[in-house]
C-alpha positions as CSV (number, residue, x, y, z in Angstrom):
1,F,-11.7,-1.2,13.3
2,A,-12.3,2.1,11.6
3,Q,-10.8,3.7,8.5
4,H,-11.1,7.3,7.3
5,R,-12.9,7.6,4.0
6,I,-11.1,9.6,1.4
7,E,-13.2,11.1,-1.4
8,G,-12.1,9.8,-4.8
9,V,-10.2,6.8,-3.5
10,E,-12.6,4.3,-5.1
11,H,-11.3,5.5,-8.5
12,N,-7.7,4.8,-7.6
13,G,-7.9,1.6,-5.6
14,D,-5.2,1.0,-3.0
15,L,-1.7,-0.2,-2.9
16,R,-0.6,-3.2,-0.8
17,L,3.0,-2.9,0.2
18,L,4.6,-6.1,1.3
19,A,8.0,-6.5,2.9
20,A,10.0,-9.7,3.7
21,R,13.2,-10.2,5.6
22,A,15.9,-11.7,3.4
23,T,18.4,-14.2,4.8
24,D,21.0,-11.5,5.2
25,G,18.6,-9.4,7.3
26,S,17.8,-6.8,4.7
27,L,14.2,-6.1,3.6
28,V,12.9,-6.8,0.2
29,A,9.7,-4.9,-0.7
30,A,7.1,-5.0,-3.5
31,A,3.7,-3.5,-4.1
32,I,0.6,-4.3,-6.0
33,R,-2.3,-2.1,-7.0
34,R,-5.8,-3.3,-6.1
35,V,-8.8,-1.9,-7.9
36,N,-12.4,-2.9,-7.7
37,D,-14.4,-2.1,-10.9
38,T,-17.7,-3.3,-9.4
39,G,-18.5,0.2,-7.9
40,S,-17.5,-0.9,-4.4
41,I,-14.9,1.1,-2.5
42,V,-13.5,-2.2,-1.2
43,A,-10.5,-3.3,-3.3
44,N,-9.8,-6.6,-1.5
45,M,-9.6,-9.6,-3.8
46,A,-12.3,-11.4,-1.9
47,A,-14.7,-8.4,-2.6
48,G,-14.1,-8.3,-6.4
49,G,-10.8,-6.4,-6.4
50,Q,-8.2,-7.1,-9.1
51,A,-4.4,-7.1,-8.7
52,M,-2.7,-4.8,-11.2
53,P,0.9,-3.6,-11.6
54,V,1.7,-0.4,-9.7
55,E,2.7,1.1,-13.0
56,T,-1.0,1.2,-14.1
57,L,-1.6,4.1,-11.8
58,P,-2.2,7.5,-13.3
59,T,1.1,9.3,-13.7
60,P,0.7,11.8,-10.8
61,L,-0.2,9.0,-8.4
62,L,2.6,6.8,-9.6
63,E,5.1,9.7,-9.2
64,A,3.8,10.3,-5.6
65,W,4.2,6.6,-4.9
66,Q,7.7,6.5,-6.2
67,K,8.7,9.5,-4.0
68,Q,7.1,8.1,-0.9
69,Q,7.8,4.3,-1.2
70,P,11.3,4.4,0.5
71,G,9.8,6.1,3.5
72,L,6.8,3.7,3.6
73,V,9.2,0.7,3.6
74,T,11.0,2.4,6.5
75,L,7.6,2.7,8.3
76,L,7.1,-1.0,7.9
77,K,10.6,-1.7,9.2
78,E,10.2,0.5,12.2
79,T,6.7,-0.6,13.0
80,F,7.1,-4.3,12.5
81,F,10.6,-5.7,11.9
82,D,12.5,-3.6,14.5
83,V,9.8,-4.3,17.2
84,Y,9.5,-8.0,16.4
85,P,12.9,-9.4,15.5
86,G,11.6,-12.9,14.5
87,L,9.1,-11.4,12.0
88,D,9.9,-12.3,8.4
89,F,6.9,-10.9,6.5
90,A,4.6,-7.8,6.9
91,G,2.3,-5.7,4.8
92,A,0.2,-2.6,4.8
93,D,-2.4,-0.9,2.6
94,F,-2.0,2.6,1.4
95,L,-4.6,4.9,-0.1
96,Y,-4.0,8.0,-2.3
97,N,-5.5,11.2,-0.8
98,P,-6.2,13.6,-3.7
99,G,-6.5,16.5,-1.2
100,S,-3.0,16.2,0.0
101,G,-1.5,14.6,-3.1
102,R,0.1,11.9,-0.9
103,W,-0.4,8.2,-0.2
104,Q,-1.5,7.6,3.4
105,L,-1.7,4.5,5.6
106,G,-5.0,2.7,5.2
107,E,-4.3,-0.3,7.5
108,L,-1.5,-2.4,8.8
């Protein structure tokens, strides 16, 4: 497993996007922000990360997320739910790249 390191990401944490298949077959999605204030770049809860509402993001990051989220839910749909019809739940982590001003996939 390898992950590209993005400068500045430790100040923003990451977003965990979760999607579940509803009984009618549609997808329901939600996201949480994970931040680690211990100085570590790892935002996982087991490593000291804290769950926070997405709305706590700085305004430019939140606006970028709001623009990209529909496409990222589609990415989960195409990557998981369309390929594995019996799958009911999936998630992915996204990191904000200050250089591009966009959220990018961290891990599936």
